[in-house]
Structures are given as structure tokens and as C-alpha cells.
C-alpha positions as CSV (number, residue, x, y, z in Angstrom):
1,M,-20.1,11.4,94.5
2,N,-20.2,13.9,91.6
3,I,-23.1,13.3,89.3
4,L,-24.6,14.7,86.1
5,G,-28.4,15.3,86.1
6,I,-30.4,15.5,82.9
7,D,-33.9,16.9,82.2
8,Y,-34.6,15.3,78.8
9,G,-36.8,17.2,76.3
10,A,-37.7,16.7,72.7
11,K,-36.1,20.1,71.7
12,R,-33.9,21.0,74.7
13,V,-32.0,19.1,77.4
14,G,-31.3,20.6,80.7
15,I,-27.9,19.7,82.3
16,A,-26.9,20.0,86.0
17,T,-23.9,18.8,87.9
18,S,-23.2,18.1,91.6
19,R,-20.4,18.9,93.9
20,H,-20.4,17.8,97.5
21,D,-24.0,16.7,97.4
22,I,-25.3,19.9,96.0
23,A,-26.8,20.2,92.5
24,F,-26.1,23.2,90.3
25,P,-27.6,24.1,86.9
26,H,-25.0,23.7,84.2
27,S,-26.4,24.4,80.7
28,V,-29.1,23.8,78.2
29,L,-28.2,21.8,75.1
30,A,-30.1,21.4,71.9
31,N,-31.5,17.9,71.4
32,D,-29.7,17.2,68.1
33,S,-27.0,15.0,66.7
34,S,-24.4,16.8,68.9
35,L,-26.2,16.0,72.2
36,I,-24.6,12.8,73.2
37,P,-21.0,13.8,72.3
38,Q,-21.5,17.0,74.3
39,I,-22.7,15.0,77.3
40,V,-19.8,12.6,77.0
41,K,-17.4,15.5,77.1
42,I,-19.1,17.1,80.1
43,V,-18.9,13.8,82.0
44,E,-15.3,13.2,81.1
45,D,-14.0,16.7,81.6
46,A,-15.7,17.0,85.1
47,R,-14.8,13.4,86.0
48,L,-18.4,12.7,86.9
49,E,-19.2,9.3,88.4
50,K,-22.8,8.8,87.5
51,V,-25.6,10.2,85.2
52,V,-29.2,10.4,86.3
53,V,-31.9,11.2,83.7
54,G,-35.4,12.4,84.6
55,D,-38.0,9.7,83.9
56,T,-40.9,11.4,82.2
57,R,-43.7,9.2,83.5
58,S,-46.5,10.6,85.6
59,F,-46.9,10.1,89.4
60,D,-49.0,6.9,88.7
61,G,-46.4,5.5,86.2
62,R,-48.2,6.3,83.0
63,E,-46.1,7.0,79.9
64,N,-46.4,10.2,77.9
65,A,-45.5,11.2,74.4
66,I,-41.8,11.5,75.1
67,T,-41.3,8.5,77.5
68,K,-40.1,6.0,74.8
69,E,-37.7,8.7,73.3
70,G,-36.3,9.4,76.8
71,E,-35.7,5.7,77.4
72,A,-33.9,5.3,74.0
73,F,-31.8,8.3,74.9
74,M,-30.8,6.6,78.2
75,D,-29.9,3.5,76.3
76,A,-27.7,5.5,73.9
77,L,-26.0,7.2,76.8
78,R,-25.2,3.8,78.3
79,T,-23.4,2.8,75.1
80,H,-21.3,6.0,75.1
81,L,-20.4,6.4,78.7
82,E,-18.4,4.3,81.1
83,V,-20.4,5.5,84.2
84,P,-23.8,4.2,85.3
85,V,-26.9,5.9,83.8
86,E,-30.0,5.7,86.0
87,P,-33.6,7.0,85.7
88,V,-35.0,9.2,88.4
89,L,-38.6,10.5,88.8
90,E,-38.9,14.0,87.4
91,V,-42.6,14.7,88.0
92,G,-43.1,18.4,88.8
93,S,-39.5,19.4,88.4
94,T,-40.2,22.1,85.8
95,V,-43.0,23.6,87.9
96,E,-40.8,23.6,90.9
97,A,-37.9,25.2,89.0
98,S,-40.2,27.9,87.8
99,R,-41.1,28.8,91.4
100,Y,-37.5,29.9,92.0
101,A,-36.8,31.4,88.6
102,P,-36.4,35.2,88.2
103,E,-39.4,36.8,86.5
104,G,-39.2,36.4,82.7
105,S,-37.2,33.2,82.9
106,E,-39.7,30.8,84.3
107,H,-38.9,27.9,82.0
108,N,-35.3,26.9,82.7
109,D,-34.3,23.4,81.7
110,A,-31.0,23.5,83.6
111,A,-32.7,24.5,86.8
112,A,-35.2,21.6,86.3
113,A,-32.2,19.3,85.8
114,A,-30.7,20.6,89.1
115,I,-34.0,19.8,90.9
116,I,-34.0,16.3,89.5
117,L,-30.4,15.8,90.5
118,Q,-30.9,17.2,94.0
119,R,-33.9,14.9,94.5
120,Y,-31.7,11.9,93.6
121,I,-28.9,13.1,95.9
122,D,-31.3,13.6,98.8
123,M,-33.0,10.2,98.3
124,H,-29.6,8.4,98.3
125,A,-27.9,10.4,101.0
126,G,-28.4,7.8,103.7
127,A,-27.0,5.0,101.5
128,A,-23.8,7.1,100.8
129,D,-23.4,8.0,104.5
130,S,-23.6,4.3,105.6
131,M,-20.8,3.4,103.1
132,R,-18.4,5.9,104.6
């Protein structure tokens, strides 16, 4: 299944896509009025079958300053897309992405989106295999 992964942020949104169960960084988009139309275009052009969005809650499930905004974003996506939109835990994805980034580009939202997406793919690999 080919999936879009999103690392939602108040100013920037990291985008990743998957092919053959491997996530790849795609782009970083500004969080402005063009965000949802750009995501819809990416999903349609690449014929993606699902969207997963990083859930900003902490390990123990506590909300943070952006949690409500992220949930509203997912709701808006659901009204504009014909594919499922699911939350996925994103805790630590930015830190993990920075570990693999070249020096000077430690904060990469697209790489964080790829880590979120790869976690989702890995967590659901057994379910997909059993359906084949």
C-alpha cells in the first residue's frame, strides 16, 4: 500500500510517501491556506491509498499546545480526501530524524514525516502480509 505520512507543525508540515513498504521524505510545506489543496494534489497525483498524520501527544497521552490544531487538521483532511486519514504516534520522530541528518540540517520535517510513516508501515506489516 502506498501511503502519505505527515509531520504536522504550526508553521511547517513535513511530507513523506511510501513505495513498497519503504518511506521516503517528500517535501516540507508551509502551514497556510494552500496546505490542504497541496496535500490533496500529492495524494491524487501519486495515487496514494492512505494518509497517516503524526499525533502530537506525549508518550503518556498528554496533549500539548498543538494537539487540538493537529486534530482539526486531520478532520479537515478527511473532508477533502477520499482515502482514510489515521493518526499515528510521532513522539521522538524529530529527534530521531536529526540523528541521521547531515550536519547543518538537523531539523528536517520531511525526514521526521518519513520516520512517522515508516513506524506506521512497520507496525502494520504483519496485518498486510496476512491479507495477501
